[in-house]
VEXZA-231127 format. One record per residue (C-alpha): x, y, z; residue in three letters; residue number from 1. Coordinates in pm, 1 decimal. Example, Ala and Ser with C-alpha at 12.3 -4.5 7.8 and 13.67 -1.06 7.14 Angstrom:
BEGIN
     east    north       up  aa   i
   1230.0   -450.0    780.0 Ala   1
   1367.0   -106.0    714.0 Ser   2
This chain:
BEGIN
     east    north       up  aa   i
   1596.5  -1983.5   -873.4 Unk   1
   1429.3  -1672.2  -1010.4 Unk   2
   1135.9  -1533.7   -812.7 Unk   3
    796.2  -1493.8   -978.3 Unk   4
    606.9  -1164.8   -985.8 Unk   5
    253.5  -1157.1  -1123.3 Unk   6
    155.3   -834.6  -1301.5 Unk   7
   -211.6   -731.9  -1302.7 Unk   8
   -235.8   -405.9  -1505.4 Unk   9
   -600.1   -337.3  -1415.7 Unk  10
   -816.9    -54.8  -1550.3 Unk  11
   -803.5    321.4  -1608.1 Unk  12
   -450.0    448.8  -1557.8 Unk  13
   -350.1    108.0  -1421.4 Unk  14
   -184.7    -25.7  -1738.5 Unk  15
     20.7    294.1  -1782.0 Unk  16
    158.9    314.5  -1430.1 Unk  17
    213.1    -60.0  -1398.5 Unk  18
    397.8    -67.1  -1731.3 Unk  19
    625.9    205.3  -1594.7 Unk  20
    682.1      8.7  -1273.8 Unk  21
    767.5   -313.2  -1456.8 Unk  22
   1012.6   -129.4  -1683.9 Unk  23
   1191.0      5.0  -1376.6 Unk  24
   1199.4   -336.7  -1207.5 Unk  25
   1340.8   -504.8  -1515.7 Unk  26
   1625.4   -255.4  -1508.5 Unk  27
   1677.9   -292.0  -1133.8 Unk  28
   1703.6   -671.1  -1122.8 Unk  29
   1776.8   -956.8  -1359.9 Unk  30
   1651.1  -1233.1  -1133.6 Unk  31
   1272.3  -1205.0  -1163.6 Unk  32
   1024.9  -1380.0  -1392.2 Unk  33
    719.9  -1169.4  -1480.5 Unk  34
    384.5  -1321.0  -1571.2 Unk  35
     68.6  -1131.8  -1662.8 Unk  36
   -295.3  -1175.4  -1570.3 Unk  37
   -625.8   -990.6  -1598.3 Unk  38
   -840.3   -841.2  -1325.0 Unk  39
  -1125.6   -593.7  -1298.0 Unk  40
  -1327.7   -458.7  -1589.2 Unk  41
  -1052.5   -556.8  -1833.2 Unk  42
  -1090.0   -918.9  -1722.9 Unk  43
  -1470.0   -898.8  -1733.0 Unk  44
  -1464.3   -780.0  -2094.3 Unk  45
  -1262.4  -1090.6  -2186.5 Unk  46
  -1409.9  -1357.2  -1960.3 Unk  47
  -1729.5  -1211.8  -1801.7 Unk  48
  -1552.1  -1254.5  -1468.1 Unk  49
  -1382.9   -978.5  -1268.9 Unk  50
  -1139.8  -1229.6  -1117.8 Unk  51
  -1084.7  -1521.9  -1358.1 Unk  52
   -976.3  -1859.2  -1221.9 Unk  53
   -659.9  -1832.2  -1432.2 Unk  54
   -561.5  -1516.0  -1246.0 Unk  55
   -613.8  -1683.8   -908.6 Unk  56
   -393.8  -1975.3  -1019.7 Unk  57
   -118.9  -1737.3  -1132.8 Unk  58
   -141.4  -1543.7   -805.9 Unk  59
   -114.5  -1861.3   -599.1 Unk  60
    198.6  -1960.1   -789.0 Unk  61
    367.7  -1617.7   -753.3 Unk  62
    602.7  -1480.1   -488.1 Unk  63
    456.7  -1129.7   -518.0 Unk  64
    191.7   -942.9   -716.1 Unk  65
    199.8   -594.9   -869.1 Unk  66
   -151.4   -468.8   -937.6 Unk  67
   -292.3   -162.2  -1103.6 Unk  68
   -610.1     13.3  -1003.5 Unk  69
   -954.4   -115.0  -1097.8 Unk  70
  -1291.8     39.4  -1175.6 Unk  71
  -1549.6    -51.8   -911.2 Unk  72
  -1904.9   -146.5  -1016.1 Unk  73
  -2117.9    -51.6   -713.6 Unk  74
  -2446.0    -76.6   -909.1 Unk  75
  -2380.0   -441.3   -996.1 Unk  76
  -2541.1   -641.2   -712.1 Unk  77
  -2326.4   -947.6   -783.8 Unk  78
  -2004.9   -745.9   -797.8 Unk  79
  -1729.5   -804.1   -544.0 Unk  80
  -1409.3   -599.1   -561.6 Unk  81
  -1171.1   -851.0   -722.1 Unk  82
   -857.9   -713.7   -555.6 Unk  83
  -1020.6   -747.5   -214.4 Unk  84
  -1136.7  -1098.8   -300.0 Unk  85
   -787.1  -1195.8   -414.0 Unk  86
   -625.2  -1054.3    -99.9 Unk  87
   -867.5  -1244.4    118.6 Unk  88
   -814.6  -1571.1    -68.6 Unk  89
   -436.8  -1536.8    -32.2 Unk  90
   -474.1  -1439.8    336.7 Unk  91
   -310.5  -1099.6    305.6 Unk  92
   -415.8   -975.8    646.8 Unk  93
   -197.8   -665.5    685.8 Unk  94
   -166.5   -344.9    484.2 Unk  95
    157.7   -148.2    491.6 Unk  96
    193.7    207.5    366.6 Unk  97
    518.0    407.4    365.4 Unk  98
    547.3    784.8    374.0 Unk  99
    874.2    970.1    317.6 Unk 100
    978.1   1289.6    134.4 Unk 101
   1116.5   1243.3   -215.8 Unk 102
   1300.5   1576.5   -223.7 Unk 103
   1360.8   1878.9     -1.6 Unk 104
   1114.4   2102.5   -188.0 Unk 105
    819.3   1866.1   -167.8 Unk 106
    620.5   1771.1    139.8 Unk 107
    676.5   1811.8    513.5 Unk 108
   1032.2   1770.7    649.8 Unk 109
   1082.6   1503.5    912.4 Unk 110
    818.4   1253.5    806.4 Unk 111
    944.1    896.9    766.4 Unk 112
    648.1    683.4    864.9 Unk 113
    536.4    323.2    826.1 Unk 114
    161.2    282.2    872.6 Unk 115
     38.7    -70.7    942.6 Unk 116
   -332.1   -150.3    934.2 Unk 117
   -534.8   -466.5    925.3 Unk 118
   -692.6   -571.8    599.6 Unk 119
  -1060.7   -497.4    672.9 Unk 120
  -1164.7   -822.8    504.7 Unk 121
   -947.7  -1017.4    750.6 Unk 122
   -924.9   -807.8   1066.7 Unk 123
  -1289.4   -716.9   1110.3 Unk 124
  -1635.9   -766.7    970.9 Unk 125
  -1867.6   -466.3    943.5 Unk 126
  -2239.7   -513.5    877.6 Unk 127
  -2482.1   -229.3    811.9 Unk 128
  -2852.1   -289.4    876.4 Unk 129
  -3123.2    -45.7    774.7 Unk 130
  -3391.7     21.2   1035.0 Unk 131
  -3715.8    213.7   1011.3 Unk 132
  -3553.2    532.8   1134.8 Unk 133
  -3184.1    481.4   1059.4 Unk 134
  -2897.7    233.8   1023.5 Unk 135
  -2740.1     -5.6   1272.2 Unk 136
  -2368.7    -81.8   1232.8 Unk 137
  -2219.7   -402.0   1371.8 Unk 138
  -1841.2   -447.8   1388.5 Unk 139
  -1660.7   -770.7   1468.8 Unk 140
  -1285.2   -804.3   1533.8 Unk 141
  -1112.7  -1131.1   1616.5 Unk 142
   -829.1  -1150.4   1866.1 Unk 143
   -634.0  -1382.0   1638.2 Unk 144
   -644.4  -1134.7   1346.6 Unk 145
   -523.9   -854.4   1573.5 Unk 146
   -235.9  -1069.5   1698.0 Unk 147
   -132.5  -1152.8   1341.2 Unk 148
   -132.1   -782.7   1253.2 Unk 149
     88.6   -701.2   1553.5 Unk 150
    329.1   -984.6   1470.2 Unk 151
    364.5   -860.9   1112.1 Unk 152
    409.5   -504.3   1236.7 Unk 153
    693.5   -623.3   1457.0 Unk 154
    858.6   -801.9   1163.7 Unk 155
    838.9   -494.7    939.4 Unk 156
    965.1   -264.9   1216.1 Unk 157
   1261.4   -492.0   1286.7 Unk 158
   1358.6   -515.2    919.8 Unk 159
   1336.5   -136.8    880.1 Unk 160
   1520.1    -81.6   1213.2 Unk 161
   1246.5    129.8   1367.9 Unk 162
   1242.2    211.4   1739.8 Unk 163
    894.4    330.8   1835.0 Unk 164
    556.3    167.4   1772.5 Unk 165
    239.8    371.5   1826.8 Unk 166
   -106.0    218.5   1851.9 Unk 167
   -380.0    449.6   1719.0 Unk 168
   -731.1    377.1   1850.4 Unk 169
  -1060.7    526.0   1970.6 Unk 170
  -1102.5    355.4   2304.2 Unk 171
  -1291.8    653.5   2444.5 Unk 172
  -1574.5    581.4   2198.9 Unk 173
  -1535.8    203.4   2165.7 Unk 174
  -1405.5     88.9   2505.5 Unk 175
  -1464.9   -282.9   2441.3 Unk 176
  -1346.1   -336.9   2080.7 Unk 177
  -1072.9    -73.0   2067.0 Unk 178
   -988.5   -151.1   2427.8 Unk 179
   -925.3   -512.3   2323.9 Unk 180
   -712.4   -394.7   2031.4 Unk 181
   -499.1   -173.4   2255.7 Unk 182
   -463.2   -435.2   2530.0 Unk 183
   -347.0   -694.9   2276.0 Unk 184
   -101.3   -443.6   2134.8 Unk 185
     76.0   -410.0   2468.7 Unk 186
     64.3   -784.6   2535.3 Unk 187
    208.0   -882.3   2195.7 Unk 188
    489.5   -625.4   2213.2 Unk 189
    564.9   -677.6   2583.2 Unk 190
    877.2   -887.7   2522.1 Unk 191
   1008.7   -669.9   2239.0 Unk 192
   1271.9   -396.5   2258.1 Unk 193
   1050.0   -136.5   2092.3 Unk 194
    932.2    175.9   2266.8 Unk 195
    551.6    154.2   2280.3 Unk 196
    279.3    409.8   2322.0 Unk 197
    -81.8    458.9   2220.9 Unk 198
   -280.6    759.9   2106.3 Unk 199
   -645.1    828.3   2039.9 Unk 200
   -695.7    877.0   1667.1 Unk 201
   -745.1   1254.2   1690.2 Unk 202
   -428.1   1290.7   1898.5 Unk 203
   -240.2   1066.0   1652.9 Unk 204
   -346.8   1282.7   1357.7 Unk 205
   -245.4   1596.4   1546.5 Unk 206
     93.8   1453.4   1644.8 Unk 207
    154.2   1337.5   1289.1 Unk 208
     88.0   1681.5   1143.2 Unk 209
    278.7   1874.4   1413.4 Unk 210
    567.9   1641.2   1504.0 Unk 211
    605.6   1380.5   1229.8 Unk 212
    963.5   1303.1   1331.0 Unk 213
    831.2   1158.8   1659.4 Unk 214
    641.6    880.4   1483.6 Unk 215
    825.1    574.7   1347.8 Unk 216
    553.4    313.8   1303.0 Unk 217
    179.5    346.1   1359.9 Unk 218
    -42.6     37.4   1384.0 Unk 219
   -419.5     68.3   1372.8 Unk 220
   -738.1    -74.7   1230.1 Unk 221
   -827.4     22.3    874.4 Unk 222
  -1117.5    229.7   1009.5 Unk 223
   -872.4    487.0   1146.0 Unk 224
   -568.9    399.6    938.0 Unk 225
   -727.2    514.5    613.5 Unk 226
   -773.0    862.2    764.2 Unk 227
   -415.2    873.0    888.8 Unk 228
   -301.3    758.1    544.3 Unk 229
   -478.5   1055.6    387.0 Unk 230
   -309.6   1297.3    626.9 Unk 231
     33.0   1142.5    574.3 Unk 232
     -8.7   1130.0    195.0 Unk 233
    -80.3   1502.3    190.3 Unk 234
    228.8   1562.9    399.6 Unk 235
    457.9   1396.7    143.1 Unk 236
    295.6   1557.7   -158.8 Unk 237
     -7.8   1341.9   -236.3 Unk 238
   -124.4    985.2   -285.4 Unk 239
     50.9    970.5   -623.6 Unk 240
    379.0    944.1   -431.2 Unk 241
    298.9    686.0   -165.5 Unk 242
    355.3    308.7   -192.0 Unk 243
    117.6     51.1    -48.7 Unk 244
    113.3   -324.3    -10.6 Unk 245
   -110.6   -594.6    132.1 Unk 246
     94.8   -871.9    288.5 Unk 247
     48.9  -1210.4    450.4 Unk 248
    281.1  -1479.7    575.2 Unk 249
    429.5  -1572.7    238.0 Unk 250
    321.7  -1330.0    -32.3 Unk 251
    212.0   -973.1    -96.3 Unk 252
     16.2   -757.5   -339.7 Unk 253
    153.3   -411.3   -411.5 Unk 254
    -44.3   -133.4   -574.8 Unk 255
    -69.8    245.0   -614.9 Unk 256
   -262.9    426.5   -344.6 Unk 257
   -486.3    626.2   -581.2 Unk 258
   -788.1    525.6   -788.6 Unk 259
   -835.9    459.9  -1161.3 Unk 260
   -839.4    833.4  -1255.8 Unk 261
  -1029.6    772.2  -1578.6 Unk 262
   -997.9   1135.5  -1684.8 Unk 263
   -619.1   1091.8  -1701.6 Unk 264
   -605.2    754.9  -1875.1 Unk 265
   -403.6    747.3  -2197.3 Unk 266
   -319.6   1119.5  -2171.9 Unk 267
     49.7   1041.0  -2116.3 Unk 268
    100.5   1252.1  -1803.2 Unk 269
    -16.0   1033.6  -1513.3 Unk 270
    235.4   1013.6  -1228.9 Unk 271
    359.3    651.4  -1187.0 Unk 272
    561.2    719.2   -869.2 Unk 273
    324.9    535.2   -635.2 Unk 274
    325.0    229.4   -862.2 Unk 275
    705.2    234.8   -896.6 Unk 276
    765.0    267.4   -522.6 Unk 277
    505.3     -1.9   -454.6 Unk 278
    689.6   -230.1   -696.3 Unk 279
   1007.1   -162.8   -497.4 Unk 280
    820.5   -301.7   -196.5 Unk 281
    756.3   -613.9   -405.3 Unk 282
   1134.2   -649.5   -441.9 Unk 283
   1164.0   -628.1    -63.1 Unk 284
    899.2   -899.5    -37.3 Unk 285
   1091.1  -1144.1   -260.1 Unk 286
   1422.9  -1087.2    -83.8 Unk 287
   1582.2   -822.2   -308.1 Unk 288
   1618.4   -531.7    -59.3 Unk 289
   1928.1   -382.9   -225.9 Unk 290
   1753.1   -367.8   -563.9 Unk 291
   1450.2   -215.7   -392.5 Unk 292
   1660.5     54.0   -227.2 Unk 293
   1830.5    131.1   -559.0 Unk 294
   1487.0    199.7   -709.6 Unk 295
   1396.1    433.3   -422.9 Unk 296
   1728.6    616.6   -453.7 Unk 297
   1678.9    658.5   -828.5 Unk 298
   1329.8    801.2   -775.9 Unk 299
   1464.0   1047.2   -517.7 Unk 300
   1741.9   1158.0   -754.5 Unk 301
   1496.7   1225.7  -1037.6 Unk 302
   1272.8   1422.5   -799.0 Unk 303
   1567.6   1623.0   -668.9 Unk 304
   1643.1   1728.2  -1027.9 Unk 305
   1282.5   1830.9  -1091.4 Unk 306
   1235.5   1592.7  -1384.3 Unk 307
    884.2   1508.2  -1270.8 Unk 308
    528.0   1504.4  -1398.9 Unk 309
    302.3   1814.4  -1401.0 Unk 310
    107.3   1722.0  -1084.8 Unk 311
    421.9   1780.5   -877.5 Unk 312
    550.0   2084.2  -1064.6 Unk 313
    736.0   1933.9  -1360.5 Unk 314
    678.2   1894.6  -1732.2 Unk 315
    779.5   1530.9  -1789.4 Unk 316
    546.2   1279.5  -1946.1 Unk 317
    489.6    941.6  -1785.7 Unk 318
    738.5    779.1  -2023.0 Unk 319
    999.3   1051.9  -1983.3 Unk 320
    983.4   1032.7  -1604.5 Unk 321
   1015.3    652.9  -1616.4 Unk 322
   1312.1    671.6  -1851.7 Unk 323
   1487.1    922.4  -1625.2 Unk 324
   1466.2    669.0  -1340.8 Unk 325
   1592.0    390.1  -1565.7 Unk 326
   1884.5    608.0  -1676.1 Unk 327
   1983.9    662.7  -1310.6 Unk 328
   1963.4    288.4  -1239.9 Unk 329
   2180.5    206.8  -1542.1 Unk 330
   2436.9    469.8  -1446.7 Unk 331
   2465.1    337.6  -1090.6 Unk 332
   2498.7    -30.1  -1180.4 Unk 333
């Protein structure tokens, strides 16, 4: 039976990069049914709802979701980020980001990293309270959410045949909360065959930038993980090149790492690499790892030939770059 992937194009450059990703997937596999839904400002313009009930129903009935970026509305008091709401409703408690060089001339040699963080809406609850002379921040983390993150990290590491798991934390500043996180890390991985270590977040960032080949998998809270993600993205050439997914026990939502980039929308030169590689992770999610790897190999081949978009030194348009990848996939079938 064909697997179902829900496509949520989103706003800004979302429709362009997601269209490119879907075109690549359709060439890579014949055994997927694609359905489409609305989310974000695009959905609000049609239904006056950023996350329509129809989209939630489609998401619940799908094996994986490919989502574009959305435009946040911070000045709207009633607004809630619809992607975050959807992830929480579908219990996607872990976020996985992958960082690897796409060609020898781009990025830092030696980096091949999986970064696992907890979905902040599931792993912890942060409340900010204004006082007369400042702001009080309260942070809550549940043991159960931490354990689920570590279990999923172990599953991903086993599938990808990784050897070392590093826990990044800030126990020196938060001895109780981060101390709990680190203690649970060692307890949950105690019976595994992985090599385990832990690093304070500043030491982890330093090790990543100086000796990236020493790091296989890093697991952390989103509070620190987002900073490590920025460092690692720069080391592979930028966030336009890095895939990201939010995953739970039975489904996942995969999206580009960058924002809506309104200034680039409909200009024809936005780089869809992050969306395409994220969609390859969706193929992994639905049990099509060979098709997923074929997509990654095709992307690497196009990068090695320099047929890329202007942000990474090429002259290709979004469509040209996408078609180059499709041509490689067709040739290798």
